C-alpha positions as CSV (number, residue, x, y, z in Angstrom):
1,M,-18.3,32.2,-39.5
2,P,-16.6,30.6,-36.2
3,K,-18.2,32.5,-33.0
4,I,-15.7,34.9,-30.7
5,T,-15.6,33.5,-27.8
6,G,-14.1,34.9,-24.1
7,G,-10.9,32.5,-24.9
8,T,-10.4,34.1,-28.1
9,I,-10.5,37.5,-26.6
10,V,-8.0,37.0,-23.8
11,K,-5.3,34.8,-26.4
12,L,-5.8,38.1,-28.6
13,L,-4.4,39.8,-25.6
14,L,-2.1,37.8,-24.6
15,V,-0.7,37.8,-28.3
16,S,-1.0,41.3,-28.5
17,L,1.3,41.9,-25.6
18,L,3.9,39.5,-26.6
19,V,4.3,41.0,-29.7
20,G,4.2,44.7,-28.1
21,I,6.9,44.0,-25.6
22,V,9.2,42.6,-28.6
23,L,8.6,45.8,-30.8
24,A,8.9,47.8,-27.4
25,V,12.7,45.8,-27.1
26,L,13.4,46.9,-30.8
27,D,12.6,50.3,-30.6
28,I,9.9,50.1,-33.0
29,D,6.7,52.0,-31.9
30,P,3.0,52.0,-33.6
31,Q,3.7,55.9,-35.3
32,N,6.9,54.6,-36.9
33,V,4.7,51.9,-38.5
34,L,2.3,53.7,-39.6
35,Q,4.4,55.9,-41.2
36,S,6.4,53.9,-42.7
37,L,3.3,52.2,-44.3
38,R,2.2,55.9,-45.4
39,D,5.7,56.8,-47.1
40,A,5.4,53.4,-49.0
41,F,2.0,54.4,-50.1
42,E,2.9,57.6,-51.2
43,S,5.9,56.1,-53.0
44,L,4.0,53.8,-55.0
45,I,1.0,56.1,-56.0
46,A,3.9,58.2,-57.1
47,M,5.2,55.4,-59.3
48,G,2.3,54.7,-60.7
49,A,1.5,58.0,-61.3
50,S,4.8,58.6,-63.2
51,L,4.2,54.9,-65.4
52,F,1.0,56.2,-66.5
53,G,2.1,59.7,-67.1
54,W,4.9,57.8,-69.4
55,A,2.6,55.7,-70.8
56,F,-0.4,57.5,-71.9
57,K,1.7,59.2,-74.1
58,Y,2.2,56.5,-75.9
59,I,-1.3,55.0,-75.7
60,L,-2.4,58.0,-77.1
61,I,-0.3,58.0,-80.1
62,G,-1.3,54.6,-80.7
63,A,-5.0,54.7,-80.7
64,V,-4.8,57.7,-83.3
65,V,-3.8,54.5,-85.6
66,V,-5.7,51.7,-83.5
67,V,-9.4,53.2,-83.4
68,P,-10.0,54.4,-86.7
69,V,-8.6,51.2,-88.2
70,W,-11.1,49.3,-85.1
71,L,-14.0,51.4,-86.4
72,A,-13.3,50.8,-89.9
73,L,-13.6,47.1,-89.4
74,Y,-16.7,47.3,-87.0
75,L,-18.9,49.2,-89.6
76,W,-17.5,46.8,-92.5
77,R,-18.4,44.0,-90.5
78,Y,-21.7,45.2,-89.4
79,V,-22.8,46.6,-92.8
80,R,-22.2,43.2,-94.5
81,G,-23.8,41.3,-92.0
82,R,-27.1,43.4,-92.8
83,N,-27.1,41.7,-96.4
């Protein structure tokens, strides 16, 4: 892992200053950026929850058929393997 030197810290400060100036000219502040990220994250969570809620119903319907068939085949293989 590379060492963090004084030169690295100075470079980070200069780049941060330049980016800060550009963002200020564009009238963008950190609070708005963080709020936008939070809103995007909440939207993504809500979208995922609605998708899972939609899929969950169909997963349960399919599991009513798939799980008993799988269990019967699994037990059948187990019984045949013991003989």
